[in-house]
KOLLUM-602375 format. One line per field, with one value per residue (C-alpha): residue number from 1; residue in one letter; x, y, z. Coordinates in steps of 0.1 Angstrom, whole numbers. Example, Ala and Ser with C-alpha at 12.3 -4.5 7.8 and 13.67 -1.06 7.14 Angstrom:
2
seq = c(1,2)
type = c(A,S)
xx = c(123,137)
yy = c(-45,-11)
zz = c(78,71)
! end
This chain:
736
seq = c(1,2,3,4,5,6,7,8,9,10,11,12,13,14,15,16,17,18,19,20,21,22,23,24,25,26,27,28,29,30,31,32,33,34,35,36,37,38,39,40,41,42,43,44,45,46,47,48,49,50,51,52,53,54,55,56,57,58,59,60,61,62,63,64,65,66,67,68,69,70,71,72,73,74,75,76,77,78,79,80,81,82,83,84,85,86,87,88,89,90,91,92,93,94,95,96,97,98,99,100,101,102,103,104,105,106,107,108,109,110,111,112,113,114,115,116,117,118,119,120,121,122,123,124,125,126,127,128,129,130,131,132,133,134,135,136,137,138,139,140,141,142,143,144,145,146,147,148,149,150,151,152,153,154,155,156,157,158,159,160,161,162,163,164,165,166,167,168,169,170,171,172,173,174,175,176,177,178,179,180,181,182,183,184,185,186,187,188,189,190,191,192,193,194,195,196,197,198,199,200,201,202,203,204,205,206,207,208,209,210,211,212,213,214,215,216,217,218,219,220,221,222,223,224,225,226,227,228,229,230,231,232,233,234,235,236,237,238,239,240,241,242,243,244,245,246,247,248,249,250,251,252,253,254,255,256,257,258,259,260,261,262,263,264,265,266,267,268,269,270,271,272,273,274,275,276,277,278,279,280,281,282,283,284,285,286,287,288,289,290,291,292,293,294,295,296,297,298,299,300,301,302,303,304,305,306,307,308,309,310,311,312,313,314,315,316,317,318,319,320,321,322,323,324,325,326,327,328,329,330,331,332,333,334,335,336,337,338,339,340,341,342,343,344,345,346,347,348,349,350,351,352,353,354,355,356,357,358,359,360,361,362,363,364,365,366,367,368,369,370,371,372,373,374,375,376,377,378,379,380,381,382,383,384,385,386,387,388,389,390,391,392,393,394,395,396,397,398,399,400,401,402,403,404,405,406,407,408,409,410,411,412,413,414,415,416,417,418,419,420,421,422,423,424,425,426,427,428,429,430,431,432,433,434,435,436,437,438,439,440,441,442,443,444,445,446,447,448,449,450,451,452,453,454,455,456,457,458,459,460,461,462,463,464,465,466,467,468,469,470,471,472,473,474,475,476,477,478,479,480,481,482,483,484,485,486,487,488,489,490,491,492,493,494,495,496,497,498,499,500,501,502,503,504,505,506,507,508,509,510,511,512,513,514,515,516,517,518,519,520,521,522,523,524,525,526,527,528,529,530,531,532,533,534,535,536,537,538,539,540,541,542,543,544,545,546,547,548,549,550,551,552,553,554,555,556,557,558,559,560,561,562,563,564,565,566,567,568,569,570,571,572,573,574,575,576,577,578,579,580,581,582,583,584,585,586,587,588,589,590,591,592,593,594,595,596,597,598,599,600,601,602,603,604,605,606,607,608,609,610,611,612,613,614,615,616,617,618,619,620,621,622,623,624,625,626,627,628,629,630,631,632,633,634,635,636,637,638,639,640,641,642,643,644,645,646,647,648,649,650,651,652,653,654,655,656,657,658,659,660,661,662,663,664,665,666,667,668,669,670,671,672,673,674,675,676,677,678,679,680,681,682,683,684,685,686,687,688,689,690,691,692,693,694,695,696,697,698,699,700,701,702,703,704,705,706,707,708,709,710,711,712,713,714,715,716,717,718,719,720,721,722,723,724,725,726,727,728,729,730,731,732,733,734,735,736)
type = c(X,X,X,X,X,X,X,X,X,X,X,X,X,X,X,X,X,X,X,X,X,X,X,X,X,X,X,X,X,X,X,X,X,X,X,X,X,X,X,X,X,X,X,X,X,X,X,X,X,X,X,X,X,X,X,X,X,X,X,X,X,X,X,X,X,X,X,X,X,X,X,X,X,X,X,X,X,X,X,X,X,X,X,X,X,X,X,X,X,X,X,X,X,X,X,X,X,X,X,X,X,X,X,X,X,X,X,X,X,X,X,X,X,X,X,X,X,X,X,X,X,X,X,X,X,X,X,X,X,X,X,X,X,X,X,X,X,X,X,X,X,X,X,X,X,X,X,X,X,X,X,X,X,X,X,X,X,X,X,X,X,X,X,X,X,X,X,X,X,X,X,X,X,X,X,X,X,X,X,X,X,X,X,X,X,X,X,X,X,X,X,X,X,X,X,X,X,X,X,X,X,X,X,X,X,X,X,X,X,X,X,X,X,X,X,X,X,X,X,X,X,X,X,X,X,X,X,X,X,X,X,X,X,X,X,X,X,X,X,X,X,X,X,X,X,X,X,X,X,X,X,X,X,X,X,X,X,X,X,X,X,X,X,X,X,X,X,X,X,X,X,X,X,X,X,X,X,X,X,X,X,X,X,X,X,X,X,X,X,X,X,X,X,X,X,X,X,X,X,X,X,X,X,X,X,X,X,X,X,X,X,X,X,X,X,X,X,X,X,X,X,X,X,X,X,X,X,X,X,X,X,X,X,X,X,X,X,X,X,X,X,X,X,X,X,X,X,X,X,X,X,X,X,X,X,X,X,X,X,X,X,X,X,X,X,X,X,X,X,X,X,X,X,X,X,X,X,X,X,X,X,X,X,X,X,X,X,X,X,X,X,X,X,X,X,X,X,X,X,X,X,X,X,X,X,X,X,X,X,X,X,X,X,X,X,X,X,X,X,X,X,X,X,X,X,X,X,X,X,X,X,X,X,X,X,X,X,X,X,X,X,X,X,X,X,X,X,X,X,X,X,X,X,X,X,X,X,X,X,X,X,X,X,X,X,X,X,X,X,X,X,X,X,X,X,X,X,X,X,X,X,X,X,X,X,X,X,X,X,X,X,X,X,X,X,X,X,X,X,X,X,X,X,X,X,X,X,X,X,X,X,X,X,X,X,X,X,X,X,X,X,X,X,X,X,X,X,X,X,X,X,X,X,X,X,X,X,X,X,X,X,X,X,X,X,X,X,X,X,X,X,X,X,X,X,X,X,X,X,X,X,X,X,X,X,X,X,X,X,X,X,X,X,X,X,X,X,X,X,X,X,X,X,X,X,X,X,X,X,X,X,X,X,X,X,X,X,X,X,X,X,X,X,X,X,X,X,X,X,X,X,X,X,X,X,X,X,X,X,X,X,X,X,X,X,X,X,X,X,X,X,X,X,X,X,X,X,X,X,X,X,X,X,X,X,X,X,X,X,X,X,X,X,X,X,X,X,X,X,X,X,X,X,X,X,X,X,X,X,X,X,X,X,X,X,X,X,X,X,X,X,X,X,X,X,X,X,X,X,X,X,X,X,X,X,X,X,X,X,X,X,X,X,X,X,X,X,X,X,X,X,X,X,X,X,X,X,X,X,X,X,X,X,X,X,X,X,X,X,X,X,X,X,X,X,X)
xx = c(0,13,19,12,30,12,-4,2,-22,-51,-83,-112,-145,-174,-210,-226,-263,-272,-258,-285,-277,-310,-300,-267,-264,-277,-248,-217,-231,-219,-236,-258,-251,-213,-219,-236,-208,-176,-164,-156,-130,-114,-114,-96,-72,-59,-51,-22,-27,-2,7,44,33,26,63,93,112,82,77,112,102,66,69,91,66,37,56,63,27,34,16,-17,-47,-72,-106,-131,-167,-188,-225,-238,-245,-209,-196,-216,-205,-169,-146,-114,-83,-66,-33,-51,-66,-65,-100,-120,-157,-167,-205,-225,-246,-278,-265,-262,-233,-258,-266,-230,-222,-231,-209,-180,-182,-182,-149,-117,-105,-133,-130,-132,-167,-167,-202,-220,-237,-233,-198,-164,-154,-171,-158,-147,-126,-109,-74,-40,-38,-72,-59,-28,-48,-70,-40,-22,-53,-54,-18,-26,-54,-34,-28,-1,-16,5,43,53,81,58,35,64,76,41,38,72,63,30,48,73,55,67,55,53,67,40,51,38,38,56,27,-10,-38,-76,-95,-112,-120,-95,-66,-82,-61,-29,-39,-44,-10,6,-12,3,37,32,18,-10,-34,-34,-62,-84,-95,-125,-118,-128,-111,-143,-152,-116,-116,-96,-62,-66,-74,-45,-20,-30,-29,5,19,8,20,54,56,47,73,99,90,92,126,139,127,152,136,169,164,135,146,150,118,95,95,77,40,30,38,11,-27,-46,-81,-112,-146,-170,-206,-223,-224,-262,-266,-264,-296,-313,-350,-371,-392,-428,-440,-418,-438,-442,-417,-401,-394,-379,-357,-347,-333,-317,-298,-289,-275,-255,-240,-230,-218,-196,-161,-144,-141,-175,-210,-217,-251,-253,-291,-315,-333,-301,-295,-330,-326,-291,-297,-334,-336,-319,-285,-300,-327,-303,-278,-306,-317,-351,-345,-322,-301,-316,-298,-318,-320,-300,-273,-272,-268,-240,-222,-224,-210,-181,-174,-172,-150,-127,-125,-119,-91,-77,-75,-59,-33,-24,-19,10,19,11,4,-29,-39,-76,-85,-113,-145,-135,-116,-149,-163,-137,-161,-173,-138,-130,-162,-153,-118,-132,-157,-128,-108,-138,-145,-124,-105,-67,-53,-24,-27,-64,-57,-29,-52,-79,-55,-42,-77,-85,-52,-59,-92,-75,-46,-69,-89,-58,-44,-9,3,-1,24,54,41,35,71,84,68,94,75,46,12,-22,-52,-84,-109,-129,-114,-87,-58,-34,-33,-24,6,36,66,54,45,13,14,11,44,62,55,46,8,-21,-58,-87,-122,-142,-175,-192,-185,-187,-161,-139,-143,-134,-103,-91,-92,-58,-44,-16,13,13,49,59,91,98,92,57,49,60,25,5,-31,-43,-81,-90,-125,-122,-139,-116,-128,-120,-93,-75,-73,-39,-24,-15,0,21,33,42,62,85,92,86,122,132,110,101,125,110,73,46,17,-16,-43,-79,-108,-140,-173,-195,-196,-197,-165,-148,-156,-143,-111,-104,-112,-90,-59,-37,-11,-9,-14,-43,-45,-78,-76,-109,-134,-149,-175,-193,-226,-239,-260,-251,-225,-192,-191,-166,-176,-172,-178,-215,-222,-218,-205,-209,-181,-200,-225,-198,-194,-197,-189,-152,-135,-99,-98,-64,-44,-33,-56,-45,-76,-64,-98,-115,-132,-127,-125,-142,-138,-170,-191,-204,-188,-198,-167,-152,-120,-140,-159,-126,-118,-152,-146,-113,-85,-58,-45,-62,-48,-79,-85,-103,-106,-106,-71,-55,-53,-17,-4,-23,-9,27,21,10,41,64,49,57,92,96,86,109,140,137,124,152,179,162,158,195,207,184,189,152,118,98,61,37,31,67,64,34,46,80,64,41,71,89,59,58,95,90,61,81,112,92,75,110,122,91,96,133,144,166,181,178,212,202,168,184,211,187,161,186,198,163,153,183,172,136,146,174,151,164,143,137,142,125,145,176,163,158,193,205,183,197,232,221,211,174,164,152,119,114,120,97,70,73,71,38,26,36,20,-13,-16,-2,-23,-4,-29,-56,-42,-50,-35,-64,-65,-38,-8,16,6,21,58,82,117,141,136,115,88,52,31,13,34,27,25,47)
yy = c(0,34,58,95,125,139,174,192,220,227,234,254,247,271,261,286,276,301,299,312,346,360,353,373,405,435,459,437,402,381,350,364,337,343,380,370,347,365,362,325,338,358,328,307,334,336,299,278,269,241,214,226,261,245,236,258,248,254,288,298,293,303,339,329,302,326,353,328,315,280,282,300,301,276,290,273,285,256,248,222,198,202,195,163,151,159,129,144,124,104,123,157,148,179,194,216,224,258,259,291,294,286,252,221,196,167,177,169,140,112,128,133,97,84,103,83,107,125,163,184,197,232,242,262,229,193,196,183,217,251,281,298,268,264,272,262,236,222,220,203,176,170,168,144,122,123,112,81,72,76,44,29,51,80,80,68,93,122,110,108,142,157,139,152,187,185,172,200,223,259,291,317,351,378,412,447,477,508,530,531,521,524,495,502,482,502,485,451,434,449,439,403,403,417,390,364,379,375,410,409,433,458,478,469,504,518,544,578,602,606,639,649,637,609,619,598,567,573,577,543,526,541,532,495,492,505,480,451,462,464,429,415,431,411,377,354,338,329,292,292,321,300,280,306,342,364,371,408,427,453,452,483,476,496,479,486,482,472,499,498,507,544,540,513,517,512,480,485,479,507,539,573,581,547,554,587,570,544,570,589,559,549,583,583,549,560,594,582,596,589,558,563,574,610,627,664,669,658,637,618,613,599,576,565,559,556,589,622,623,648,624,595,616,627,591,598,571,542,539,516,517,516,480,490,505,473,452,473,472,434,434,456,435,403,420,433,399,381,405,404,366,368,394,373,343,361,387,415,451,465,501,505,533,558,554,585,562,547,582,586,565,596,607,572,571,603,590,557,574,592,560,541,568,574,602,594,629,625,658,653,618,632,659,633,610,638,646,610,607,639,624,592,610,633,603,586,603,615,598,564,572,566,531,524,535,511,480,456,424,438,453,437,459,446,471,481,516,520,523,510,546,562,585,574,597,606,571,551,525,497,508,518,485,449,450,426,430,412,425,437,428,404,396,358,359,379,353,326,345,351,314,297,281,256,270,261,251,255,255,273,239,238,265,243,244,277,278,307,308,327,341,365,361,356,389,408,434,427,389,390,410,380,361,391,398,361,360,386,366,330,323,331,306,280,254,260,267,252,275,258,279,268,287,289,302,294,289,251,252,275,250,221,240,248,213,197,219,208,237,266,295,304,336,348,367,383,410,419,443,453,472,491,471,439,413,415,393,377,377,343,351,361,347,367,346,354,335,335,311,286,277,240,232,240,211,222,259,273,288,318,336,366,384,401,418,451,458,425,442,474,506,523,492,466,436,410,414,387,387,381,354,335,338,324,293,286,305,319,349,369,398,419,452,482,500,491,480,483,451,456,465,437,412,425,423,387,378,396,376,343,355,366,331,314,335,358,333,307,335,354,322,316,351,357,323,320,313,341,347,353,388,396,383,404,436,435,430,460,481,470,478,513,517,508,532,560,556,552,585,602,586,597,632,630,637,606,588,551,543,560,542,508,516,532,505,478,495,502,466,455,478,465,429,433,445,481,501,530,519,548,573,554,558,595,598,582,606,635,623,621,658,659,680,661,680,674,637,634,653,629,599,613,617,582,567,585,571,536,505,497,517,494,462,449,419,401,372,353,355,354,317,307,302,294,280,257,226,196,195,184,212,215,222,198,227,209)
zz = c(0,-10,20,15,30,60,54,87,79,103,84,98,80,85,74,51,46,19,-16,-39,-55,-43,-7,-10,8,-13,-14,-18,-24,5,19,46,72,68,75,107,117,106,142,134,109,137,160,133,124,160,162,149,112,112,138,137,147,182,186,195,164,142,157,145,109,113,100,71,60,61,42,15,13,25,58,52,75,61,66,43,41,27,24,49,19,7,42,46,12,21,27,42,30,57,50,56,90,110,104,126,120,135,139,143,174,154,143,164,164,162,126,116,140,116,89,114,126,90,82,82,109,126,126,158,162,178,189,215,226,218,202,212,225,229,209,241,250,215,226,212,239,229,193,205,223,192,168,191,193,155,152,173,148,116,96,74,46,59,60,95,98,91,119,143,133,139,172,184,174,193,224,221,244,248,262,234,243,247,232,236,213,224,214,222,198,199,184,151,120,99,117,123,96,110,145,133,118,149,170,147,154,192,202,227,244,215,202,231,240,221,194,207,184,163,146,137,101,88,103,136,116,91,120,134,101,93,127,125,89,98,127,104,78,106,118,83,78,108,96,80,49,32,36,11,-10,-42,-39,-23,-33,-8,-12,-15,17,14,7,-4,9,0,6,-22,-32,-64,-90,-92,-55,-65,-85,-64,-62,-30,-29,-39,-3,11,9,26,53,50,13,21,47,22,-3,25,37,1,-6,26,18,-17,-7,22,19,52,75,92,83,92,96,88,94,121,95,87,124,129,99,108,145,148,168,170,187,211,222,224,245,268,274,257,230,222,191,165,131,99,85,55,77,98,67,54,87,86,51,62,92,71,44,72,90,57,47,82,80,46,58,88,65,48,74,50,61,51,43,48,24,30,10,-10,-34,-45,-53,-80,-102,-120,-130,-142,-162,-180,-187,-199,-222,-240,-243,-257,-283,-314,-297,-300,-297,-274,-255,-248,-234,-213,-198,-192,-174,-153,-142,-132,-114,-95,-84,-72,-56,-37,-24,-10,21,15,47,30,3,26,34,-3,-11,15,-1,-13,-22,-42,-36,-38,-44,-28,-42,-72,-75,-101,-76,-102,-115,-82,-87,-68,-73,-108,-121,-117,-90,-115,-131,-99,-81,-88,-85,-87,-79,-62,-70,-40,-57,-58,-22,-26,-53,-30,-3,-28,-39,-4,3,7,-25,-29,-48,-84,-93,-129,-149,-182,-199,-185,-211,-240,-253,-254,-265,-287,-289,-320,-322,-351,-384,-414,-428,-396,-403,-370,-375,-392,-363,-341,-371,-381,-345,-339,-372,-358,-327,-336,-347,-311,-295,-321,-306,-271,-274,-296,-304,-307,-324,-320,-337,-318,-330,-300,-263,-267,-288,-263,-235,-256,-264,-227,-215,-241,-232,-203,-204,-180,-204,-227,-248,-261,-294,-303,-294,-260,-248,-216,-219,-189,-165,-185,-180,-200,-231,-254,-291,-307,-343,-341,-307,-275,-246,-209,-192,-159,-175,-182,-145,-141,-177,-177,-159,-167,-162,-174,-145,-166,-190,-212,-226,-257,-262,-253,-221,-204,-170,-181,-162,-151,-156,-131,-113,-139,-160,-183,-162,-130,-148,-155,-118,-109,-131,-114,-132,-109,-129,-156,-175,-184,-201,-187,-221,-257,-268,-302,-322,-333,-299,-282,-306,-300,-262,-265,-286,-262,-234,-250,-259,-223,-211,-235,-229,-199,-174,-177,-176,-147,-126,-131,-124,-94,-80,-71,-85,-101,-94,-123,-108,-115,-151,-159,-141,-159,-192,-188,-178,-209,-231,-217,-223,-259,-263,-246,-268,-300,-292,-288,-320,-340,-328,-337,-302,-304,-333,-340,-325,-292,-294,-295,-269,-243,-250,-242,-210,-199,-205,-184,-156,-157,-159,-134,-107,-106,-80,-104,-140,-157,-137,-150,-185,-181,-168,-201,-221,-202,-211,-247,-247,-236,-207,-177,-177,-214,-211,-182,-201,-230,-206,-193,-229,-238,-207,-212,-247,-240,-238,-207,-187,-200,-185,-150,-134,-116,-92,-73,-97,-66,-61,-95,-92,-121,-114,-131,-110,-118,-92,-88,-101,-67,-36,-7,18,42)
! end
């Protein structure tokens, strides 16, 4: 009998009874029961996530493992039916079922007893242990009992190692911050990270500095981020530097609501004063700019609190929030707890942004309208981009820029606002840093994306086959673009990569093509669109395809999808984008477009990506002596594309000659691919040496950027979980 390695992860399963879309919360789309029980996430996040975390030796590597993504917190919301059909593998035996107060352990006892190794049932009544008693010691006792039950199906040495670790009792050192904090949701993710690092009794005082704007909140966020960065800087991760690049060290988190909330109508049964209150609350929710809701009129006070503040203060009435306010508060609590658990999984700092970033929607819409039109005048595009950047820059407190600058391992945006365009020292964030994005809506998709994922381990040879899905008619004028672009590069990769082109004319053919392909990378070549208040679509000849409707039909979702089509994550539209649809069907990393993109430039970008995989990846792995994440691959490619657009503009305007173009291009590419901290400043230094003024070169870079398709691309999903190195390994890391 084959013996399997033991998975030492401790998994926390939370029942979520409601799964139908109509039962999702109205503003962000979360499962309502999960909103009511987000405290269970906090409970799990404060407990060991691996049996070795309970040992002294394991604690020494705990932080390094979390930073590299190999020791996440496994919190798994599942429907009761899915739980009862779950048959945990004997080699992944450390499972804990966290039951909400309204569910009874008896409902799951038969399932638990039928498991090869029964999970620990945590319930208010009838369980193996109550939530209040679920401590590290209780987990230790459970895991030791499990070790005694493991059979010959698990490697004996792994069982012995786990048992030894569990017997290795130690008293963790409790640490204190040298500054005071007042508890507030804006710092909850950072408090969870600090708790994981051993800090105790922090943020326990209630937040009292209300009414002084956002400055008090910003101070606490900045202080806790700086402490986390300082802690990360002291952690030795050199032992896994080749195999495990660090996950992003900073999250930019801005809870959002569905786009249609701004025009949401009151239900027919809501009339009179209730209807007026409905619209008052709706407008307060949409118009919020800070970290809390503020009432400026007595009517708003009465709607918000159920009575005026004067009457509440005088004891004449009790606060009773409007049901819509209550629901939104539950949504915000769940989003915060989910992001906090996620941040603690990787020891990442989190900047909770004020709601003002979501009010930049109007500026983004105006910018998007110009890009979707036929307007290509470079100066107008530059002015429009400056306006939208000004709106975003104004919405992000200046105090956060110092934290953003300190990020070394990449930034993850958890928001719907277009924070990739935030100006950081003269360049958009997506050019200045390695950036990826998780959508804030719909909420259930966000919860899915925040779930722990095993690392996908690839080598350059894994990309030996690349699938191109062609959905363009033969008479389409942009159809030849891919072929022409690939002809220019194919000699460079023809002995390393095989390009498979499949034409699809319908959703059925798209499903068949995806299910038949077993490689990691799929590139879609075709048209896309996203009409207002509709779902985004891909155009397959004459058929419009909503990818969201393909869930359940695609059994082999490609890990990486490049959407070479317009509006696949369209700006100023709704959450139902094509890119989000690919995340929903199981893809890990999707490169989407927020505007229309040019057929020629899109084809060149796709060809450059394949060339980058075939030549840059093997060389970079050798030079850096470590694996690369897919985030790094995409971020570097976008910088190189901007460099090309910039130098082409200078050459076209005869500000540099061809010789200078090739020389500076080569040096710029070396700076980008070599990990230089400021490659575009290095390029401007070279241009200044070549005779251009620094101010003039910077002005041309701004012009090139505003007109480049680079602004249209957005890196969505969990690309940091895809690692490429030169070693032959199983594609999925064992998480040990």
